[in-house]
C-alpha angles and dihedrals in degrees: 000000000000115000116229114250123237091250091057092044092050092047093048090045093056092046090050089051090053092047090049091051099042104036139043092251118120105222097161094120092050091046091050092051092051091045091052091051093048092053090073092064121081120225094006095132097084090054091050091050091051094046091048090052092049095045091045091053090049090047091053093048092048089048089055089055092048091048092056113084117234110274094017098087116073116235090242090058092048090048092049092051091047091052091049090051090049092051094048091046089053088055091047091053090049090055091050091048089050088055092050089055095042097048096032094228137106128020131290116248104234117182117213120182089352127133092237091055 
């Protein structure tokens, strides 16, 4: 079994926090498990804050797409939102890669022939 790296735990933790806040799902057990794992890493909080900001921005942009009814959003608006999501995701991946280097665990996420490259 491959152990999950701190960058993946932190990313999943922030996404679970957003789901807990923005849906009716009860993710308290999952959040507690991630939180317990993250306690064993020193100075992880700034990374969590940055990942939460990035994932929150992506969540809001995707929500704006979901809120628009099919056919009501102009293609230019959809394209603009997609580009914003791509750019924020690029930043999110950079944060996770920074964590891989800092904690010396896990694998860098390197995009090849990918739109977020």
